N, C-alpha and C positions, 0 to 999 in steps of 0.2 A: 532450531527456530530462533529467529531474530524477533525483537520487539521494538516498538516505537509509537509515535503519535502522528496522526494525519495532520500535515501542515496546511495543505491546500487540496481541494477536490473540485473538479468542474464536471458535473454530470452531463452537461450538454456536449462538451468536447470529448468526454469519456476518459479523462486521465486525472492524475493527481500526484502529490509528493508526500513522502513519509520522512519524518525526522527520526533517525535511529537513536538508540541509547548513547551512542558515541558521537552524536551531533552531526552525523552525515545525512545528506539529503538523497533519497532514493525515489526514482520515478516508478509509477505504476499505471497500468491501464485498467479500466473498470472490468474488463474481461479477465483480469488476473485475480479477481476476488474468488475465493474458494466457492465451488458450486453450492455448498450447504448454506452459505451466507449471502448469496446474491440477492435474495428478496429483502434483506435488511437495509436500513438506511445507514450509510457511513457519513459522518460529519467531521468537519475540522475540529481537532482536539480529541477525537476518539483514540483510545489506546488499542493498538492492533498487534497481532503477531503475523509473521510472514516468513517466507523462505527467499533467499537471494539467488537470483539467476545471473550468472556472468554473461555479458554480451559485449560485442565489440565497442558499442557506444558507452558502455558503463554498466553498473549493476542495475538490476530491475527487481522490484518486489513482486513475488507471485504467491499464490495460495494464501491470500490475505484473509484474516479472520479477526473478529472481535476478541478482546481479552476481558 
């Protein structure tokens, strides 16, 4: 499991970015939030844990959860 902080989240457009511990920026879609945590509010600055999914366009955060 990776960890980081939500840099930006746009609930209207349904996506955001996480800054990892290594200072990398990782894209996520709101549908990538772990089902257990989907009813919770995620805000910029929140510490989160996630898994990385390798895709052609780059890494993507999935199974996102609060830490």
